[in-house]
C-alpha positions in Angstrom: -0.2 0.1 -0.5 1.4 3.4 -0.8 -0.5 5.0 1.9 -2.7 4.0 4.7 -5.8 3.3 3.9 -8.7 1.5 4.8 -8.1 -1.9 2.8 -10.3 -4.9 1.6 -9.4 -8.0 0.2 -12.6 -10.3 -1.0 -13.0 -13.8 -2.5 -16.2 -14.6 -4.9 -17.1 -18.0 -6.5 -18.0 -17.8 -9.9 -21.5 -17.0 -9.8 -20.7 -14.0 -8.0 -21.1 -14.5 -4.0 -18.9 -14.3 -1.9 -16.7 -16.5 -0.2 -13.9 -14.9 2.0 -13.0 -11.8 3.7 -9.4 -11.8 3.6 -8.5 -8.6 5.4 -11.7 -5.6 6.1 -9.6 -3.0 8.4 -7.0 0.6 8.2 -3.6 -0.9 7.2 -0.1 1.6 7.8 1.1 1.5 4.1 3.8 -0.3 3.4 3.7 -4.0 2.5 1.7 -7.2 2.8 1.2 -10.9 2.4 -2.6 -12.7 3.8 -3.0 -16.2 4.0 -6.2 -18.0 1.8 -7.1 -21.7 3.2 -9.4 -22.9 0.9 -8.8 -26.7 1.7 -12.6 -26.6 2.4 -13.4 -25.5 -1.8 -13.9 -26.9 -4.9 -11.3 -26.7 -7.6 -12.2 -24.0 -9.4 -11.7 -20.2 -11.0 -12.6 -17.5 -8.2 -12.6 -13.7 -8.3 -10.4 -12.0 -6.1 -11.2 -7.9 -5.5 -8.5 -5.4 -3.3 -10.5 -2.1 -2.8 -7.2 0.4 -1.6 -7.5 4.7 -1.0 -10.0 4.7 -3.7 -9.0 2.3 -6.0 -10.4 -1.5 -6.3 -8.6 -4.3 -8.0 -10.0 -7.0 -9.7 -8.6 -10.5 -11.1 -9.5 -13.7 -11.2 -7.7 -16.4 -9.8 -7.5 -20.2 -10.1 -7.9 -23.0 -7.9 -6.2 -26.1 -8.3 -6.2 -29.5 -5.3 
């Protein structure tokens, strides 16, 4: 993060249903790592959305077991 701001990192399934919220808090500037435990999810395509400082990054990820 370039500067301190409220940050939200959410995972959705391909139908747009929210699966998990990994972060929903105010964070200081810096680099962060978060762990997503997908042990109970089937293989497939998932969407992650990172919102911070008025910006939104959305992308696909592939879960292969």
